[in-house]
C-alpha positions in Angstrom: 153.8 65.7 125.1 150.7 67.9 124.7 150.1 66.4 121.3 150.1 62.9 122.8 147.5 63.9 125.5 145.3 65.5 122.9 145.6 62.4 120.7 144.8 60.1 123.7 141.7 62.2 124.7 140.5 62.3 121.2 140.8 58.5 120.9 139.1 58.0 124.3 136.1 60.2 123.3 135.4 58.6 120.0 133.4 55.8 121.6 131.3 58.3 123.7 127.9 59.6 122.9 126.6 62.9 124.0 123.7 62.8 126.5 120.5 64.4 125.1 116.7 63.8 125.3 116.8 60.7 123.1 119.2 59.0 125.5 116.4 58.3 128.0 113.5 57.8 125.6 112.3 54.3 125.1 113.4 52.7 121.8 110.7 52.5 119.1 111.2 48.7 119.0 110.3 48.4 122.7 106.9 46.8 123.2 104.8 47.6 126.2 104.1 44.6 128.2 100.5 43.7 128.9 100.1 42.9 132.6 97.4 40.3 133.3 96.0 40.0 136.8 97.2 36.9 138.5 94.9 33.9 138.5 93.6 33.0 141.9 93.9 29.3 141.2 95.2 27.8 138.0 93.3 24.6 138.5 90.0 23.9 136.8 87.3 23.3 139.4 85.4 20.0 139.4 82.3 22.0 140.2 81.4 25.6 140.6 78.2 26.5 142.6 77.0 30.0 142.0 75.1 31.9 144.6 73.5 34.6 142.4 70.2 33.1 143.6 69.7 32.1 147.2 69.8 28.3 148.0 71.0 27.0 144.6 70.1 23.3 143.9 73.5 21.7 143.5 73.0 18.3 145.3 72.4 16.2 142.1 75.3 17.7 140.2 77.6 17.4 143.3 76.6 13.8 143.7 77.5 13.0 140.1 80.8 15.0 140.2 81.9 13.3 143.5 80.9 9.8 142.1 83.0 10.4 139.0 86.0 11.8 140.9 85.9 8.8 143.2 85.6 6.3 140.4 88.7 7.8 138.6 90.9 8.2 141.7 89.7 6.6 145.0 90.9 8.5 148.0 91.0 11.8 146.1 91.3 15.0 148.2 88.7 17.8 147.8 89.3 21.6 148.2 86.1 23.4 148.9 86.8 27.1 148.3 84.3 30.0 148.9 85.0 32.8 146.5 83.9 36.2 147.8 83.5 39.4 145.7 84.8 42.7 146.9 82.9 43.7 150.0 81.4 40.2 150.3 80.4 38.7 153.7 83.1 36.2 154.8 80.6 34.5 157.3 78.1 33.8 154.5 80.9 32.5 152.2 82.2 30.2 155.0 78.7 29.0 155.7 78.2 28.1 152.0 81.5 26.2 151.9 80.7 24.3 155.1 77.3 23.3 153.6 79.0 22.0 150.5 81.5 20.1 152.6 78.7 18.5 154.6 77.0 17.4 151.4 80.2 15.8 150.2 80.6 14.0 153.6 77.0 12.8 153.2 78.1 11.1 150.0 80.5 9.0 151.9 83.8 11.0 151.7 85.8 11.1 154.9 86.0 14.6 156.4 89.8 14.4 156.6 89.9 14.4 152.8 88.0 17.7 152.5 89.8 21.0 152.9 88.0 24.3 153.3 89.2 27.7 152.1 88.0 31.3 151.6 89.4 33.6 148.8 88.6 36.9 147.3 87.1 36.7 143.8 88.2 38.8 140.9 86.7 42.2 140.5 83.1 42.0 139.4 82.9 38.3 140.4 79.9 36.9 142.3 79.8 34.7 145.4 80.4 31.1 144.6 81.9 27.9 146.0 84.4 26.0 143.9 85.2 22.3 144.5 88.7 21.2 143.3 90.3 17.8 143.4 93.9 17.1 144.2 
């Protein structure tokens, strides 16, 4: 009877591996994953207005961009998003976005088709307003 138990234990342990330091080490084939920061918005903006200098002149470019967007898709919706760098002033970002929105309304777009937003920019980014179309 003892011989049978010894034989059964021996057969059961043949598939086991002893635990040592290599058990928990990563395999050499394992590749480290590169983690990319998430994109704030995957869309490409119709127009980006940078505020590196005060009072940028964007009216002509905005007029052209809105005219082109309206000719391709009448009734298009606009997202006007102020991007703020770390430590940026939310009130100034909001003011800039509202100014761009008013300029779009002055071009004949109904205010109900314009949506305002405020987002944090990526590290090292500058204050800007992005205009997206939906």
